[in-house]
C-alpha positions as a Python dict, from the first residue, in 0.01 Angstrom:
ca = {
    (1, 'X'): (0, 0, 0),
    (2, 'X'): (228, -340, 24),
    (3, 'X'): (530, -308, 215),
    (4, 'X'): (844, -336, 4),
    (5, 'X'): (1059, -652, 61),
    (6, 'X'): (1351, -549, 284),
    (7, 'X'): (1576, -818, 227),
    (8, 'X'): (1624, -822, -177),
    (9, 'X'): (1971, -769, -169),
    (10, 'X'): (2310, -788, 30),
    (11, 'X'): (2267, -422, 168),
    (12, 'X'): (1943, -488, 281),
    (13, 'X'): (2043, -843, 434),
    (14, 'X'): (2287, -704, 655),
    (15, 'X'): (2113, -403, 783),
    (16, 'X'): (1996, -650, 1031),
    (17, 'X'): (2259, -646, 1328),
    (18, 'X'): (2187, -1011, 1414),
    (19, 'X'): (2247, -1109, 1056),
    (20, 'X'): (2586, -949, 1042),
    (21, 'X'): (2670, -1132, 1357),
    (22, 'X'): (2598, -1457, 1184),
    (23, 'X'): (2807, -1352, 882),
    (24, 'X'): (3103, -1301, 1157),
    (25, 'X'): (3058, -1615, 1319),
    (26, 'X'): (3081, -1783, 985),
    (27, 'X'): (3402, -1640, 903),
    (28, 'X'): (3537, -1885, 1130),
    (29, 'X'): (3404, -2179, 921),
    (30, 'X'): (3066, -2364, 896),
    (31, 'X'): (2855, -2406, 1154),
    (32, 'X'): (2489, -2592, 1252),
    (33, 'X'): (2196, -2354, 1313),
    (34, 'X'): (2188, -2486, 1651),
    (35, 'X'): (2547, -2370, 1715),
    (36, 'X'): (2495, -2031, 1553),
    (37, 'X'): (2126, -1987, 1767),
    (38, 'X'): (2325, -2078, 2098),
    (39, 'X'): (2628, -1826, 2048),
    (40, 'X'): (2380, -1561, 1942),
    (41, 'X'): (2119, -1601, 2212),
    (42, 'X'): (1836, -1671, 1996),
    (43, 'X'): (1586, -1954, 1923),
    (44, 'X'): (1657, -2200, 1632),
    (45, 'X'): (1361, -2069, 1414),
    (46, 'X'): (1506, -1698, 1463),
    (47, 'X'): (1828, -1827, 1365),
    (48, 'X'): (1697, -1997, 1075),
    (49, 'X'): (1481, -1725, 943),
    (50, 'X'): (1777, -1503, 946),
    (51, 'X'): (1990, -1774, 777),
    (52, 'X'): (1705, -1798, 489),
    (53, 'X'): (1744, -1433, 435),
    (54, 'X'): (2129, -1480, 374),
    (55, 'X'): (2088, -1736, 163),
    (56, 'X'): (1863, -1599, -47),
    (57, 'X'): (2115, -1304, -127),
    (58, 'X'): (2375, -1534, -171),
    (59, 'X'): (2587, -1471, 140),
    (60, 'X'): (2543, -1802, 295),
    (61, 'X'): (2557, -2150, 151),
    (62, 'X'): (2450, -2463, 303),
    (63, 'X'): (2554, -2841, 268),
    (64, 'X'): (2416, -3149, 437),
    (65, 'X'): (2669, -3325, 663),
    (66, 'X'): (2495, -3653, 782),
    (67, 'X'): (2196, -3538, 959),
    (68, 'X'): (2333, -3177, 1005),
    (69, 'X'): (2301, -2915, 768),
    (70, 'X'): (2610, -2706, 789),
    (71, 'X'): (2590, -2309, 702),
    (72, 'X'): (2910, -2151, 547),
    (73, 'X'): (2970, -1770, 419),
    (74, 'X'): (3005, -1704, 53),
    (75, 'X'): (3165, -1390, 84),
    (76, 'X'): (3139, -1348, -302),
    (77, 'X'): (2792, -1178, -195),
    (78, 'X'): (2951, -898, -19),
    (79, 'X'): (3095, -757, -346),
    (80, 'X'): (2838, -512, -428),
    (81, 'X'): (2876, -379, -71),
    (82, 'X'): (3269, -392, -98),
    (83, 'X'): (3254, -215, -445),
    (84, 'X'): (3002, 78, -282),
    (85, 'X'): (3212, 120, 23),
    (86, 'X'): (3523, 131, -170),
    (87, 'X'): (3350, 455, -367),
    (88, 'X'): (3428, 628, -51),
    (89, 'X'): (3808, 544, -28),
    (90, 'X'): (3893, 906, -171),
    (91, 'X'): (3731, 1056, 144),
    (92, 'X'): (3883, 836, 393),
    (93, 'X'): (4258, 902, 206),
    (94, 'X'): (4203, 1236, 253),
    (95, 'X'): (4112, 1225, 606),
    (96, 'X'): (4402, 1008, 689),
    (97, 'X'): (4626, 1277, 494),
    (98, 'X'): (4521, 1535, 719),
    (99, 'X'): (4538, 1361, 1029),
    (100, 'X'): (4896, 1270, 927),
    (101, 'X'): (4975, 1638, 847),
    (102, 'X'): (4832, 1709, 1176),
    (103, 'X'): (5053, 1469, 1371),
    (104, 'X'): (5378, 1556, 1183),
    (105, 'X'): (5316, 1930, 1298),
    (106, 'X'): (5281, 1831, 1657),
    (107, 'X'): (5597, 1606, 1621),
    (108, 'X'): (5763, 1906, 1488),
    (109, 'X'): (5626, 2133, 1724),
    (110, 'X'): (5760, 1890, 2030),
    (111, 'X'): (6100, 1857, 1888),
    (112, 'X'): (6131, 2236, 1879),
    (113, 'X'): (6004, 2290, 2243),
    (114, 'X'): (5804, 2536, 2402),
    (115, 'X'): (5727, 2871, 2207),
    (116, 'X'): (5677, 3171, 2381),
    (117, 'X'): (5550, 3340, 2064),
    (118, 'X'): (5801, 3620, 2025),
    (119, 'X'): (6017, 3537, 1746),
    (120, 'X'): (6240, 3853, 1812),
}
């Protein structure tokens, strides 16, 4: 059985940690592959391979600048990831609400001072 493509969408593309690192570096602006490779401690062919995958799924764009090709982030490609993660917002809000209630209870307990458990 042929192996399924693993880089056909943004989810699969960013599953690779070094590709996420590339996206983080590109948040700061366009960069040539040589700089990306150097900063990531990889060879230029390795960096180019990751950039190709990121381009194919629309997360990175490239433009020529003289003799260089500059790669830049195209964050619009992250929209499906953002929308999917946003589906868990209710979970996080509920967790933060519980944490907030716990912290408020701790503050209230500290303001009241030590309690010996005997309310008579």
